[in-house]
Backbone bond lengths (Angstrom), bond angles and torsions (degrees), N, CA, C in turn:
res aa  C-N    CA-C-N  psi(-1)  N-CA   C-N-CA  omega(-1)  CA-C   N-CA-C  phi
1 G - - - 1.443 - - 1.517 111.53 -
2 K 1.315 114.61 178.86 1.467 121.77 178.78 1.521 108.69 -134.48
3 T 1.314 115.34 151.17 1.468 121.09 176.10 1.515 109.85 -130.91
4 S 1.310 115.46 160.57 1.468 122.60 177.03 1.531 107.13 -127.67
5 H 1.329 116.47 140.10 1.462 120.97 -174.09 1.531 112.93 -127.23
6 P 1.335 119.67 51.99 1.471 118.49 177.50 1.531 110.35 -76.91
7 G 1.300 115.04 154.20 1.454 120.86 177.42 1.507 109.88 178.46
8 I 1.308 115.39 174.38 1.464 120.00 175.25 1.524 107.94 -129.32
9 E 1.303 115.05 148.58 1.456 122.25 174.64 1.517 107.51 -129.48
10 L 1.308 115.46 139.87 1.452 121.24 -179.20 1.519 108.15 -135.79
11 S 1.306 115.71 136.60 1.464 121.64 178.79 1.528 107.84 -132.85
12 I 1.325 115.92 128.31 1.462 120.99 177.52 1.522 107.71 -128.01
13 N 1.309 116.25 124.84 1.459 122.30 176.48 1.517 107.23 -123.29
14 S 1.315 116.21 131.28 1.457 118.78 -175.90 1.519 110.61 -145.37
15 S 1.300 114.81 141.28 1.457 120.79 171.92 1.524 106.85 -94.77
16 L 1.325 116.58 113.32 1.453 120.72 -177.52 1.526 112.26 -81.11
17 W 1.338 115.05 -28.20 1.464 119.27 179.39 1.523 108.97 -161.10
18 N 1.329 115.81 139.51 1.462 122.81 175.02 1.510 109.07 -135.54
19 S 1.333 116.03 140.18 1.456 119.50 172.24 1.524 107.66 -78.26
20 L 1.296 116.58 170.58 1.471 120.63 -178.28 1.522 112.80 -58.94
21 N 1.326 117.20 -35.55 1.470 120.00 -178.31 1.540 112.42 -95.77
22 Y 1.317 118.18 4.79 1.467 125.25 178.49 1.533 113.69 62.69
23 K 1.344 117.59 13.64 1.458 119.74 177.21 1.529 111.49 -82.83
24 N 1.309 116.54 -21.67 1.461 121.78 178.42 1.522 107.59 -119.49
25 N 1.340 115.90 133.04 1.456 117.51 -178.12 1.526 111.69 -163.70
26 I 1.314 113.83 168.96 1.462 122.38 171.03 1.527 106.15 -129.39
27 I 1.308 115.28 123.51 1.465 121.38 -177.88 1.519 108.41 -125.50
28 T 1.322 116.54 138.79 1.459 120.12 175.77 1.530 109.62 -126.15
29 E 1.314 114.52 145.09 1.462 122.13 179.02 1.521 107.66 -134.41
30 V 1.316 116.29 134.96 1.466 121.34 177.49 1.520 107.55 -131.37
31 Y 1.337 115.18 131.61 1.455 121.93 176.90 1.525 107.54 -124.42
32 F 1.323 116.18 130.11 1.462 121.67 -177.02 1.523 108.95 -134.00
33 S 1.318 115.97 139.22 1.465 119.40 171.93 1.525 108.90 -139.54
34 K 1.307 115.52 142.37 1.469 123.63 176.70 1.518 106.51 -127.05
35 N 1.327 116.38 128.96 1.457 120.89 -175.09 1.521 111.85 -118.87
36 W 1.322 115.51 140.16 1.458 123.21 171.97 1.529 108.28 -124.07
37 H 1.313 117.21 44.90 1.462 121.66 -177.40 1.527 108.99 -73.09
38 K 1.336 115.88 126.71 1.469 120.55 -175.73 1.524 111.44 -136.68
39 F 1.330 113.16 157.60 1.457 119.87 166.74 1.523 106.64 -79.53
40 I 1.304 118.16 124.54 1.461 121.77 176.23 1.523 109.03 -85.53
41 E 1.308 114.46 -44.99 1.468 120.44 -179.30 1.520 107.10 -141.38
42 F 1.336 116.42 110.21 1.460 119.56 -178.91 1.526 109.42 -152.96
43 I 1.313 115.31 110.26 1.462 122.10 176.24 1.518 106.74 -125.87
44 N 1.328 116.36 126.73 1.457 121.09 -178.14 1.526 108.78 -132.68
45 E 1.346 116.39 118.37 1.462 122.80 179.82 1.534 111.83 50.13
46 G 1.331 116.30 42.08 1.461 122.00 177.80 1.521 114.68 84.67
47 N 1.344 118.15 -9.43 1.468 121.48 177.27 1.520 109.30 -87.24
48 I 1.327 116.37 129.63 1.462 121.35 -178.18 1.534 108.66 -98.48
49 Y 1.338 115.71 116.95 1.464 121.87 -179.65 1.531 111.57 -111.56
50 S 1.319 117.45 6.49 1.467 121.90 179.52 1.526 109.35 -56.05
51 D 1.328 116.36 141.67 1.473 125.84 -178.87 1.528 113.72 73.72
52 N 1.328 119.19 0.90 1.460 120.86 174.30 1.529 109.69 -82.48
53 Y 1.340 115.18 155.40 1.466 119.67 176.30 1.520 109.90 -70.33
54 L 1.329 115.71 146.95 1.468 120.90 178.00 1.516 109.88 -63.70
55 T 1.307 116.10 138.85 1.462 120.92 177.39 1.521 110.70 -72.53
56 G 1.323 115.32 146.45 1.459 121.02 174.49 1.510 115.47 83.04
57 V 1.332 118.98 1.45 1.468 121.94 -177.84 1.527 109.32 -111.19
58 P 1.339 118.19 119.61 1.470 119.69 179.15 1.526 111.02 -62.17
59 V 1.330 115.69 144.91 1.457 120.85 177.06 1.536 109.67 -62.30
60 Y 1.328 116.63 -38.03 1.469 121.13 175.57 1.530 109.36 -154.06
61 T 1.320 116.14 160.03 1.467 122.51 171.83 1.527 108.37 -138.30
62 I 1.316 114.97 144.16 1.466 121.71 174.32 1.520 106.94 -133.32
63 N 1.310 116.49 132.67 1.462 122.20 175.31 1.516 106.92 -131.22
64 K 1.335 117.57 125.18 1.464 121.53 -179.23 1.513 109.32 -129.75
65 N 1.319 115.82 131.72 1.461 123.13 175.52 1.521 108.56 -122.92
66 T 1.315 116.60 135.45 1.462 121.36 169.47 1.516 106.93 -126.70
67 T 1.323 116.07 123.65 1.462 121.69 -177.01 1.515 109.81 -116.20
68 F 1.330 115.43 129.89 1.461 123.59 177.06 1.520 107.19 -111.17
69 K 1.320 116.28 127.68 1.459 120.09 178.86 1.526 108.47 -127.92
70 V 1.328 116.00 118.96 1.456 122.32 178.46 1.526 107.12 -132.98
71 N 1.320 114.89 120.77 1.465 121.47 -174.03 1.520 108.67 54.68
72 K 1.312 119.02 -119.92 1.465 119.92 -179.55 1.520 111.43 -112.22
73 I 1.322 115.66 23.72 1.460 121.58 175.25 1.525 108.03 -109.69
74 K 1.317 115.22 134.31 1.463 120.64 -178.24 1.526 108.67 -132.56
75 A 1.311 116.63 134.58 1.467 121.52 177.02 1.529 108.49 -130.09
76 T 1.315 115.61 138.23 1.459 120.98 178.03 1.521 109.36 -128.19
77 I 1.316 114.87 127.75 1.463 121.53 173.26 1.521 106.21 -107.70
78 N 1.319 115.52 131.86 1.459 120.56 -175.23 1.520 109.67 -134.34
79 F 1.318 116.44 142.51 1.465 118.36 166.40 1.514 109.53 -135.70
80 N 1.317 113.66 147.27 1.456 123.18 175.83 1.515 107.40 -121.94
81 K 1.316 116.25 124.99 1.466 121.09 176.54 1.516 107.05 -117.30
82 I 1.318 115.15 125.91 1.455 121.61 -177.94 1.523 107.66 -119.22
83 G 1.331 116.85 125.88 1.459 121.57 179.30 1.513 111.70 -74.95
84 K 1.303 115.56 176.27 1.463 120.10 -179.75 1.524 109.99 -61.12
85 I 1.332 115.20 153.04 1.461 121.98 -176.44 1.534 108.30 -128.77
86 P 1.343 118.06 125.89 1.465 118.24 173.95 1.527 109.45 -66.68
87 I 1.328 116.04 131.85 1.461 118.24 -174.80 1.535 113.32 -114.11
88 N 1.332 116.11 0.22 1.471 117.97 169.86 1.529 108.74 -142.06
89 D 1.321 115.41 157.09 1.466 120.83 -173.78 1.528 112.82 -61.27
90 S 1.331 117.51 -27.80 1.460 120.85 -179.41 1.532 111.86 -78.07
91 N 1.322 117.62 -8.77 1.477 124.16 -177.10 1.526 112.04 61.29
92 E 1.327 117.09 26.05 1.465 121.10 176.29 1.525 111.63 -82.11
93 E 1.321 117.94 -22.31 1.466 123.11 -179.27 1.525 109.74 -122.25
94 Y 1.320 115.76 135.01 1.465 122.72 176.40 1.521 108.77 -131.28
95 S 1.313 116.32 147.22 1.466 119.60 170.98 1.519 108.19 -75.28
96 K 1.313 116.67 161.69 1.462 120.77 176.78 1.524 109.24 -84.19
97 P 1.340 117.52 143.71 1.469 119.12 174.68 1.528 109.21 -66.80
98 Y 1.327 116.02 155.23 1.466 119.65 178.76 1.523 110.56 -149.74
99 M 1.338 114.64 163.40 1.463 120.86 177.84 1.532 108.34 -136.90
100 I 1.314 115.98 129.92 1.455 123.06 -179.46 1.536 109.08 -115.47
101 W 1.331 116.30 129.26 1.471 122.51 176.58 1.517 109.69 -106.65
102 N 1.336 116.32 137.54 1.456 122.89 178.89 1.529 108.89 -133.22
103 I 1.323 116.52 152.49 1.462 121.23 174.11 1.524 108.13 -139.36
104 K 1.322 114.28 142.81 1.464 120.30 -178.81 1.520 108.00 -141.32
105 M 1.332 116.59 136.57 1.464 121.30 176.27 1.518 108.57 -127.69
106 S 1.338 115.23 145.89 1.460 118.99 177.31 1.524 109.85 -141.29
107 K 1.315 114.75 152.65 1.468 122.24 178.65 1.517 106.54 -133.96
108 L 1.321 114.89 129.35 1.465 121.70 -179.26 1.521 109.26 -102.68
109 F 1.332 116.19 128.82 1.461 123.29 176.32 1.519 108.76 -121.68
110 K 1.293 115.12 156.86 1.464 119.27 173.28 1.521 107.01 -133.81
111 I 1.335 115.54 122.76 1.457 121.56 176.74 1.520 106.22 -123.18
112 D 1.310 114.79 114.65 1.466 121.50 -173.42 1.532 108.95 54.02
113 K 1.326 117.27 -117.67 1.463 120.04 -179.00 1.534 112.11 -103.93
114 I 1.313 116.41 16.00 1.456 120.88 -177.55 1.537 109.36 -107.44
115 N 1.328 115.90 123.82 1.466 121.52 173.34 1.525 107.83 -92.22
116 I 1.329 115.86 127.25 1.454 122.16 -178.90 1.529 108.01 -119.03
117 N 1.309 116.17 127.37 1.457 121.20 178.11 1.530 107.98 -124.58
118 I 1.327 115.98 117.47 1.462 121.58 177.40 1.527 107.29 -102.62
119 I 1.317 116.05 127.11 1.465 121.62 -177.34 1.530 108.20 -125.81
120 A 1.320 115.76 133.79 1.467 120.99 177.19 1.521 108.34 -140.74
121 G 1.321 115.46 154.00 1.447 117.32 179.57 1.508 114.16 -172.07
122 V 1.322 113.18 179.06 1.462 122.28 178.65 1.528 106.74 -130.28
123 K 1.301 115.70 129.93 1.464 121.27 174.07 1.521 108.12 -107.60
124 N 1.322 116.16 143.06 1.459 122.89 -177.16 1.533 109.84 56.61
125 M 1.342 114.50 56.02 1.471 121.84 -174.40 1.527 113.73 -51.78
126 F 1.317 118.50 -37.63 1.460 121.32 -174.90 1.530 112.65 -98.40
127 N 1.341 115.39 14.75 1.466 122.28 174.34 1.532 112.37 54.84
128 E 1.321 115.68 43.30 1.470 122.19 178.98 1.530 110.24 -64.06
129 K 1.315 116.50 137.16 1.460 120.81 173.90 1.530 107.21 -91.82
130 Y 1.330 116.18 125.05 1.459 120.64 -175.56 1.524 109.81 -153.25
131 A 1.300 115.32 165.57 1.461 121.39 176.59 1.523 108.28 -97.94
132 S 1.312 116.65 113.83 1.467 119.95 179.68 1.525 111.25 -79.29
133 M 1.323 115.92 -21.43 1.458 120.50 178.09 1.528 107.99 -143.88
134 I 1.304 115.72 142.93 1.454 120.98 179.81 1.519 108.30 -123.66
135 L 1.307 115.07 131.04 1.458 121.57 176.06 1.524 106.96 -95.03
136 I 1.334 116.19 104.74 1.461 119.45 -176.06 1.529 110.67 -73.30
137 N 1.336 114.92 148.04 1.466 122.56 178.89 1.531 112.16 52.48
138 A 1.325 116.19 40.52 1.466 121.07 -178.71 1.521 110.75 -63.70
139 K 1.302 115.65 151.96 1.467 122.81 176.79 1.531 108.40 -111.30
140 G 1.314 116.00 144.89 1.461 120.72 174.21 1.518 109.55 -88.44
141 F 1.328 116.75 151.06 1.457 121.40 179.40 1.521 109.65 -126.04
142 G 1.304 116.28 147.07 1.456 120.70 178.15 1.519 113.25 63.25
143 G 1.347 117.13 31.84 1.456 120.79 179.36 1.524 113.90 77.76
144 K 1.319 117.24 7.00 1.463 120.68 -179.30 1.525 110.67 -93.51
145 N 1.336 115.33 158.66 1.468 120.73 176.88 1.520 110.75 -64.83
146 P 1.333 117.46 154.52 1.458 120.04 177.39 1.525 111.33 -61.69
147 R 1.321 115.44 148.88 1.472 121.48 177.44 1.527 107.33 -105.78
148 Y 1.334 115.63 96.18 1.460 121.23 -177.67 1.528 112.23 -85.19
149 Y 1.318 117.21 -28.52 1.465 121.42 -165.36 1.529 113.06 -107.87
150 Y 1.310 115.02 141.20 1.455 122.45 169.29 1.525 106.27 -119.03
151 P 1.325 117.54 118.65 1.464 119.83 -171.58 1.522 113.15 -64.61
152 G 1.355 114.45 144.85 1.452 121.42 174.93 1.516 110.19 -80.30
153 L 1.302 115.44 168.85 1.463 120.60 -179.01 1.524 111.37 -67.74
154 P 1.324 117.31 140.02 1.459 119.51 171.76 1.532 108.79 -72.17
155 R 1.318 116.22 -176.04 1.470 119.80 177.37 1.526 108.19 -50.66
156 N 1.331 115.27 133.96 1.457 119.45 177.76 1.514 109.78 -146.06
157 Y 1.322 115.17 158.72 1.453 122.79 -172.77 1.522 109.19 -121.70
158 F 1.312 115.87 153.17 1.454 118.77 176.92 1.534 109.55 -146.97
159 I 1.302 114.76 156.25 1.463 122.49 173.17 1.520 106.85 -146.26
160 S 1.318 116.47 140.89 1.458 119.57 178.64 1.522 109.50 -142.16
161 L 1.304 114.17 156.53 1.459 122.25 179.18 1.515 106.75 -127.73
162 N 1.333 116.58 122.82 1.463 121.89 177.59 1.512 108.81 -114.42
163 L 1.299 115.53 129.79 1.463 121.48 177.94 1.520 108.95 -117.68
164 K 1.328 115.32 134.10 1.460 120.24 176.93 1.520 107.39 -127.18
165 V 1.314 114.92 117.69 1.468 121.01 -176.51 1.519 109.62 -101.48
């Protein structure tokens, strides 16, 4: 068979505000992609899938980060939006689009010659239910429906300590 992979990608990075010494700032980054990936020629066991969208490829993705830095405190708010994804070659089944919000804060300290960075955050702040992995063209077993979806993590928290000597 043959496939086609047209699409567009866009990246915008902008400094929304900078202090005179550039130690304090607000920066935003946006990444966008739109895909029209298709089977050009695909016949499998007599089934014609030509002109269908490729399985496992989101129709679009958006990732946005906004970072605030004041003195030695830094906070980043991030969201990822994933469009629907065809999950079988016939394009009869699609995953649902979803959006995940995350936040991360860090504080940098220096004690003698040791740099200490404490980072804490929340992933999936709004406890969105989503499929973090999709098994394309899944088969059902024992008379059950196919299991296409593997659930993503619910809201979760993290904290880390980085030391640089």
